[in-house]
TORDREN-343123 format. One record per residue (C-alpha): y, z, x; residue in three letters; residue number from 1. Coordinates in nm, 3 decimals, always signed. Layout:
BEGIN
        c2        c3        c1   residuo   num
         Y         Z         X       ala   NUM
...
// end
This chain:
BEGIN
        c2        c3        c1   residuo   num
    +0.586    -6.667    -6.295       unk     1
    +0.347    -6.407    -6.279       unk     2
    +0.213    -6.265    -5.913       unk     3
    -0.068    -6.133    -5.883       unk     4
    -0.124    -5.808    -5.650       unk     5
    -0.501    -5.833    -5.455       unk     6
    -0.710    -5.610    -5.591       unk     7
    -0.813    -5.304    -5.358       unk     8
    -1.169    -5.386    -5.387       unk     9
    -1.135    -5.716    -5.218       unk    10
    -0.892    -5.629    -4.943       unk    11
    -1.143    -5.329    -4.861       unk    12
    -1.465    -5.641    -4.866       unk    13
    -1.253    -5.820    -4.581       unk    14
    -1.132    -5.545    -4.394       unk    15
    -1.523    -5.397    -4.373       unk    16
    -1.667    -5.736    -4.273       unk    17
    -1.421    -5.766    -4.033       unk    18
    -1.529    -5.433    -3.870       unk    19
    -1.846    -5.552    -3.842       unk    20
    -1.796    -5.861    -3.664       unk    21
    -1.608    -5.731    -3.362       unk    22
    -1.673    -5.669    -3.024       unk    23
    -1.602    -5.466    -2.762       unk    24
    -1.556    -5.531    -2.403       unk    25
    -1.490    -5.308    -2.095       unk    26
    -1.451    -5.291    -1.711       unk    27
    -1.587    -5.012    -1.518       unk    28
    -1.543    -4.971    -1.106       unk    29
    -1.717    -4.750    -0.891       unk    30
    -1.721    -4.686    -0.538       unk    31
    -1.960    -4.515    -0.290       unk    32
    -1.910    -4.378    +0.082       unk    33
    -2.150    -4.547    +0.239       unk    34
    -2.089    -4.444    +0.609       unk    35
    -2.384    -4.275    +0.666       unk    36
    -2.625    -4.536    +0.562       unk    37
    -2.759    -4.889    +0.629       unk    38
    -2.922    -4.983    +0.308       unk    39
    -2.828    -4.990    -0.066       unk    40
    -3.095    -4.980    -0.333       unk    41
    -2.899    -5.078    -0.706       unk    42
    -3.093    -4.998    -0.993       unk    43
    -2.964    -5.121    -1.297       unk    44
    -2.975    -5.315    -1.615       unk    45
    -2.848    -5.697    -1.641       unk    46
    -2.753    -5.965    -1.398       unk    47
    -2.598    -5.868    -1.041       unk    48
    -2.397    -6.052    -0.762       unk    49
    -2.348    -5.925    -0.450       unk    50
    -2.120    -6.001    -0.188       unk    51
    -2.002    -5.866    +0.146       unk    52
    -1.613    -5.759    +0.222       unk    53
    -1.478    -5.595    +0.495       unk    54
    -1.430    -5.240    +0.346       unk    55
    -1.636    -4.950    +0.443       unk    56
    -1.701    -4.850    +0.094       unk    57
    -2.006    -5.016    -0.169       unk    58
    -1.790    -5.102    -0.468       unk    59
    -1.980    -5.201    -0.805       unk    60
    -1.780    -5.377    -1.075       unk    61
    -1.948    -5.330    -1.424       unk    62
    -1.875    -5.536    -1.717       unk    63
    -2.021    -5.384    -2.070       unk    64
    -2.017    -5.561    -2.366       unk    65
    -2.074    -5.421    -2.712       unk    66
    -2.188    -5.651    -3.017       unk    67
    -2.077    -5.529    -3.336       unk    68
    -1.881    -5.220    -3.266       unk    69
    -1.532    -5.176    -3.243       unk    70
    -1.391    -5.083    -2.877       unk    71
    -1.310    -4.748    -3.003       unk    72
    -1.697    -4.654    -3.015       unk    73
    -1.728    -4.831    -2.644       unk    74
    -1.469    -4.578    -2.517       unk    75
    -1.711    -4.328    -2.698       unk    76
    -2.004    -4.392    -2.490       unk    77
    -1.747    -4.440    -2.179       unk    78
    -1.672    -4.071    -2.278       unk    79
    -2.022    -3.917    -2.318       unk    80
    -2.110    -4.086    -1.983       unk    81
    -2.348    -4.330    -2.104       unk    82
    -2.249    -4.621    -1.797       unk    83
    -2.229    -4.358    -1.545       unk    84
    -2.392    -4.467    -1.208       unk    85
    -2.534    -4.162    -1.022       unk    86
    -2.642    -4.195    -0.635       unk    87
    -2.865    -4.029    -0.400       unk    88
    -2.943    -4.061    -0.060       unk    89
    -3.236    -4.044    +0.167       unk    90
    -3.261    -4.072    +0.508       unk    91
    -3.002    -4.382    +0.554       unk    92
    -3.095    -4.537    +0.208       unk    93
    -2.856    -4.511    -0.060       unk    94
    -3.002    -4.569    -0.408       unk    95
    -2.745    -4.638    -0.731       unk    96
    -2.912    -4.585    -1.080       unk    97
    -2.771    -4.538    -1.409       unk    98
    -2.993    -4.348    -1.572       unk    99
    -2.803    -4.315    -1.908       unk   100
    -2.844    -4.660    -2.038       unk   101
    -3.260    -4.628    -2.022       unk   102
    -3.196    -4.409    -2.380       unk   103
    -3.223    -4.571    -2.678       unk   104
    -2.916    -4.527    -2.870       unk   105
    -3.019    -4.590    -3.288       unk   106
    -2.758    -4.614    -3.533       unk   107
    -2.745    -4.684    -3.913       unk   108
    -2.771    -5.000    -3.915       unk   109
    -2.966    -5.086    -3.615       unk   110
    -3.033    -5.023    -3.242       unk   111
    -2.731    -5.058    -3.013       unk   112
    -2.653    -5.404    -2.848       unk   113
    -2.495    -5.435    -2.517       unk   114
    -2.512    -5.680    -2.231       unk   115
    -2.435    -5.579    -1.867       unk   116
    -2.307    -5.776    -1.571       unk   117
    -2.244    -5.646    -1.204       unk   118
    -2.017    -5.721    -0.904       unk   119
    -2.123    -5.563    -0.609       unk   120
    -1.899    -5.561    -0.280       unk   121
    -2.070    -5.442    +0.024       unk   122
    -1.976    -5.412    +0.346       unk   123
    -2.119    -5.666    +0.596       unk   124
    -2.348    -5.438    +0.798       unk   125
    -2.502    -5.274    +0.484       unk   126
    -2.836    -5.457    +0.353       unk   127
    -2.808    -5.421    -0.069       unk   128
    -3.173    -5.444    -0.252       unk   129
    -3.137    -5.491    -0.606       unk   130
    -3.372    -5.454    -0.875       unk   131
    -3.298    -5.607    -1.218       unk   132
    -3.396    -5.840    -1.450       unk   133
    -3.177    -6.071    -1.357       unk   134
    -2.955    -6.104    -0.997       unk   135
    -2.788    -6.314    -0.747       unk   136
    -2.694    -6.221    -0.399       unk   137
    -2.452    -6.388    -0.222       unk   138
    -2.393    -6.241    +0.124       unk   139
    -2.145    -6.457    +0.350       unk   140
    -1.807    -6.300    +0.312       unk   141
    -1.570    -6.414    +0.110       unk   142
    -1.160    -6.423    +0.251       unk   143
    -1.063    -6.448    -0.145       unk   144
    -1.221    -6.074    -0.208       unk   145
    -1.006    -5.784    -0.289       unk   146
    -0.918    -5.620    +0.040       unk   147
// end
């Protein structure tokens, strides 16, 4: 019986097609001190859900998904600061933005395809206004939230 070894070209063809079909997903968390504010405005790309909690900070949980890119590519984008959330306060209003995602990323095989989802935990006394393409708010305190 003769056993044939697979050709190197065939192996590379399958390996290359698997790399292109990869998707990456990561969850990032950032907290903001809101002791001196009564309102938080959040301007991000993607659906936002707001929940109240008993802590004294606003916590933003961001889920990032990249399509047709490996996890190493996503880690590089995170390291480069693309997904950083920034805040500034004027009077008693804090604004949270994500300026890095406004920059278009072009690759050899097309434009970067990414999607975002946000979950925002805010103290009960803070009014949260969301500016996003798709958002939802849930204001009653949920006892099952992280403490």
